C-alpha positions as CSV (number, residue, x, y, z in Angstrom):
1,M,-114.7,17.7,-71.8
2,Q,-115.8,17.1,-68.2
3,G,-115.9,20.9,-67.6
4,I,-118.1,21.4,-70.6
5,Q,-120.3,18.6,-69.6
6,G,-120.7,20.0,-66.1
7,I,-121.7,23.4,-67.5
8,V,-124.3,21.9,-69.8
9,E,-125.8,19.9,-66.9
10,N,-126.2,23.0,-64.9
11,L,-127.7,25.2,-67.6
12,E,-131.2,26.3,-66.5
13,T,-132.4,23.0,-65.2
14,F,-132.6,21.3,-68.6
15,K,-133.2,17.9,-67.0
16,E,-136.1,19.2,-65.1
17,I,-138.2,20.3,-68.1
18,D,-140.7,18.0,-69.8
19,Y,-140.6,19.7,-73.2
20,L,-143.6,17.9,-74.6
21,R,-145.8,18.9,-71.6
22,T,-144.4,22.4,-71.8
23,F,-145.4,22.9,-75.4
24,I,-148.8,21.4,-74.9
25,S,-149.3,23.8,-71.9
26,F,-148.2,26.8,-74.0
27,F,-150.5,25.8,-76.9
28,C,-153.4,25.5,-74.5
29,C,-152.5,28.8,-72.9
30,V,-152.6,30.6,-76.3
31,I,-155.9,29.1,-77.3
32,V,-157.7,29.8,-74.0
33,S,-156.3,33.3,-73.8
34,F,-157.6,34.2,-77.3
35,A,-160.9,32.7,-76.3
36,L,-161.0,35.0,-73.3
37,K,-160.1,37.9,-75.6
38,Y,-163.1,37.1,-77.8
39,V,-165.5,36.7,-74.9
40,Y,-164.3,40.0,-73.4
41,E,-164.8,41.9,-76.7
42,E,-168.2,40.4,-77.4
43,K,-169.8,40.3,-73.9
44,S,-168.1,43.1,-71.9
45,S,-170.2,46.1,-70.9
46,S,-167.0,48.2,-70.8
47,L,-167.5,51.5,-72.6
48,S,-163.9,52.7,-73.1
49,G,-160.8,51.0,-74.4
50,K,-162.4,47.6,-74.8
51,Y,-160.4,46.5,-77.9
52,H,-157.2,48.0,-76.5
53,V,-157.6,46.0,-73.3
54,G,-158.7,42.9,-75.3
55,S,-155.6,43.0,-77.4
56,I,-153.3,42.6,-74.4
57,I,-155.1,39.7,-72.8
58,P,-153.4,36.9,-74.8
59,L,-150.0,38.6,-74.3
60,L,-150.6,39.0,-70.6
61,S,-151.4,35.2,-70.3
62,I,-148.3,34.2,-72.3
63,V,-145.9,36.4,-70.4
64,T,-147.3,35.1,-67.1
65,F,-146.8,31.5,-68.5
66,L,-143.2,32.3,-69.3
67,V,-142.5,33.8,-65.9
68,I,-144.0,30.9,-64.0
69,L,-142.2,28.4,-66.3
70,I,-138.8,30.0,-65.4
71,V,-139.2,30.5,-61.7
72,K,-141.3,27.4,-60.7
73,S,-138.3,25.1,-60.3
74,S,-135.9,27.5,-58.6
75,L,-136.4,29.2,-55.2
76,A,-133.6,31.7,-56.0
77,L,-135.3,32.8,-59.2
78,S,-138.6,33.1,-57.4
79,L,-137.0,35.5,-54.8
80,G,-135.3,37.4,-57.6
81,L,-138.6,37.9,-59.4
82,V,-140.2,39.3,-56.2
83,G,-137.3,41.8,-55.9
84,A,-137.5,42.7,-59.6
85,L,-141.3,43.3,-59.5
86,S,-141.0,45.4,-56.3
87,I,-139.5,48.2,-58.4
88,V,-142.1,48.1,-61.1
89,R,-144.9,50.7,-61.0
90,F,-148.0,50.4,-63.2
91,R,-149.5,53.8,-64.0
92,T,-152.3,52.8,-66.4
93,P,-155.7,53.4,-64.7
94,I,-158.3,50.7,-64.7
95,K,-161.5,52.7,-65.3
96,E,-164.0,49.8,-64.7
97,P,-163.8,46.8,-62.2
98,E,-164.8,44.5,-65.1
99,E,-161.5,45.2,-66.8
100,L,-159.6,44.2,-63.7
101,V,-161.5,40.9,-63.5
102,Y,-160.7,39.9,-67.1
103,L,-157.0,40.9,-66.6
104,F,-156.9,38.9,-63.4
105,L,-158.4,35.9,-65.2
106,A,-155.8,36.3,-68.0
107,I,-153.1,36.1,-65.3
108,A,-154.7,33.1,-63.7
109,I,-154.7,31.3,-67.1
110,G,-151.0,31.9,-67.5
111,L,-150.3,30.8,-63.9
112,G,-152.2,27.6,-64.3
113,Y,-150.6,26.5,-67.6
114,G,-147.2,27.7,-66.5
115,A,-147.5,25.5,-63.4
116,G,-148.4,22.5,-65.7
117,Q,-152.0,22.2,-64.5
118,I,-153.3,21.6,-68.0
119,I,-156.6,19.7,-67.3
120,A,-157.6,21.7,-64.2
121,T,-156.8,25.1,-65.9
122,S,-158.5,24.1,-69.1
123,S,-161.7,22.8,-67.5
124,I,-162.2,25.7,-65.1
125,S,-161.3,28.4,-67.7
126,I,-163.7,27.0,-70.2
127,L,-166.4,26.7,-67.5
128,I,-165.8,30.4,-66.5
129,L,-166.0,31.5,-70.2
130,L,-169.3,29.6,-70.6
131,I,-170.7,31.2,-67.5
132,V,-169.8,34.7,-68.8
133,W,-171.1,34.0,-72.3
134,F,-174.5,32.6,-71.3
135,L,-175.2,34.1,-67.8
136,I,-173.2,37.3,-67.4
137,S,-173.8,39.2,-70.6
138,R,-174.7,42.7,-71.5
139,K,-177.1,41.3,-74.0
140,N,-179.1,39.7,-71.3
141,T,-179.5,42.8,-69.2
142,S,-182.5,45.1,-69.2
143,G,-183.0,47.7,-71.9
144,T,-182.9,50.5,-69.3
145,S,-179.6,52.1,-68.1
146,D,-178.8,54.6,-65.4
147,Y,-177.7,57.9,-66.8
148,N,-176.7,61.2,-65.2
149,L,-178.5,64.1,-66.7
150,V,-176.7,67.4,-66.3
151,L,-179.0,70.4,-66.6
152,E,-177.6,73.9,-66.8
153,C,-179.7,77.1,-67.0
154,N,-180.1,80.6,-65.7
155,E,-181.1,80.9,-62.1
156,L,-184.1,83.0,-63.1
157,K,-187.0,81.6,-65.1
158,K,-188.6,83.5,-67.9
159,N,-191.2,84.8,-65.4
160,K,-188.3,86.1,-63.3
161,E,-188.9,83.6,-60.5
162,K,-185.9,81.7,-59.2
163,V,-185.4,78.1,-60.3
164,S,-185.9,75.7,-57.4
165,S,-184.9,72.0,-57.1
166,S,-188.6,71.0,-56.6
167,F,-189.5,72.6,-59.9
168,I,-186.9,70.6,-61.7
169,V,-187.7,67.4,-60.0
170,E,-191.4,67.7,-60.8
171,N,-190.6,68.1,-64.5
172,F,-188.3,65.1,-64.4
173,K,-191.0,63.0,-62.8
174,K,-193.3,63.7,-65.7
175,I,-190.9,62.0,-68.1
176,F,-189.0,59.5,-66.0
177,D,-190.3,56.8,-63.6
178,D,-187.3,56.7,-61.3
179,I,-185.1,59.7,-60.6
180,D,-182.5,60.6,-58.0
181,L,-181.3,64.1,-57.3
182,V,-177.4,64.0,-57.3
183,K,-176.4,67.6,-57.3
184,F,-178.0,71.1,-57.2
185,E,-175.5,73.9,-57.4
186,K,-175.6,77.7,-58.0
187,T,-172.5,79.1,-59.7
188,T,-171.0,82.6,-59.4
189,D,-172.2,83.6,-62.9
190,N,-175.9,83.3,-62.0
191,K,-176.3,79.8,-63.4
192,I,-177.9,76.7,-61.9
193,V,-176.3,73.3,-62.4
194,I,-178.4,70.2,-61.6
195,V,-177.4,66.6,-61.9
196,I,-180.1,63.9,-61.7
197,C,-179.7,60.2,-62.1
198,V,-182.5,58.6,-64.2
199,K,-183.3,55.3,-65.9
200,L,-183.3,56.1,-69.5
201,I,-185.3,53.9,-71.9
202,E,-185.1,55.9,-75.1
203,T,-183.4,59.2,-76.1
204,K,-186.9,60.6,-76.9
205,Q,-187.4,61.1,-73.2
206,I,-184.6,63.7,-73.2
207,D,-186.1,65.6,-76.1
208,D,-189.5,65.6,-74.3
209,L,-187.8,66.9,-71.1
210,K,-186.0,69.7,-73.0
211,N,-189.2,70.8,-74.8
212,N,-191.0,71.0,-71.4
213,L,-188.3,72.9,-69.6
214,E,-187.6,75.4,-72.5
215,K,-191.0,76.9,-71.9
216,D,-189.9,78.2,-68.5
217,L,-186.1,78.2,-68.3
218,N,-183.5,80.5,-69.9
219,D,-180.2,79.4,-71.4
220,L,-181.1,75.7,-71.0
221,K,-178.4,73.1,-71.7
222,I,-178.7,69.4,-71.1
223,T,-176.0,66.7,-71.3
224,F,-176.0,63.1,-70.2
225,Y,-173.7,60.2,-69.6
226,L,-173.7,56.7,-68.1
227,S,-173.7,57.1,-64.3
228,N,-171.3,54.1,-63.8
229,T,-168.6,55.6,-66.1
230,I,-165.5,57.0,-64.4
231,Y,-163.7,60.0,-66.1
């Protein structure tokens, strides 16, 4: 009997855990992490994988909570965790810094509740979410956005003159207020590729630009994408 009692007393620091406090922390962690997920999906300006990233935010917080709960009372477990994580490699690319901020916040929520800091973690997390919702929102930003316009055409105009960068820039300035020449390249198949960053207010501007340039350029092709997107 004494042997069994000794084993039970040494099983994973049972006496050190306040179960009521732990379950309250876990419940708060779940609620706040789902609130973070909702704020991310509603207010994020991310263009790709928003709902995929949002779906893992609560899980990331909960897993972090569990890890901290296990290792916080044991130095040996903490060192073992460091050794285990040293062999883990994450290959998933983070395309936008905003995603990294939300993931880091999800980890911070799990850390705070896992360490038992219920009031401090709840208060600061709610304050951060309110700041994001009311002050840092894509709906509060200007209606203009920076786009890269990629223009491709034959190096000779319809009047047989060569296409110059100044000619393209002048036509762009007729349509857009603010432009920035990013790239001007001549390819081996007698084509010109030009990339210009513009502030796009409405897509009609692109139609107007195309109509103006088609009068002088051959084989014209225009594509555009957000300049802050990473591919």
